[in-house]
Structures are given as structure tokens and as C-alpha cells.
Steps between C-alpha positions, in 0.01 A plus 500: 500500500444483875781418734495157668383661825217681326396170333498325839293786656254498211475125531432515869228754439337290233515196724334682790237646266431150373448366853259781577306431184481129585368573844244745363395245241458241772294733714270598220491159331642664184702232326626734232641744758668212681651376169622852422665509843676171428634644171624816675671295769672280243607807302641646817702190578639497143601862534676431823685198350605713203631768733697236694646363180600841370661581835695172488621585147595853607699363787699275261620800299 
């Protein structure tokens, strides 16, 4: 399993990728690309939150 820092980094990359896809979808009027970007961004935010939670748990031990 990835370390909390790796999860946060992966999450930040997914979030950035999602924002780029959303912008590309907007520029090309591609609703499915925009929606895919929203999913990627949400997945990235969840990964970052999971990394924060794991780090908090690690700090308790």
C-alpha cells in the first residue's frame, strides 16, 4: 500500500488531470470529457483526504 505522502501526491495529480480534462471538455464542447474530468478531480480529492487520514493515524501511534 502507498504511503500517506504518495497517496496525497497521486491525489494531487489526479485532481490536476481532472481540471485539465474539464477545461478541454469545455473548449471542445465535449460533455463526456468534462464529466470524466470531474470524476478524476473527485477521485484526487478523495485520495488526498485518505492520505491525510492515514498520516493522522500514523501520528497517533
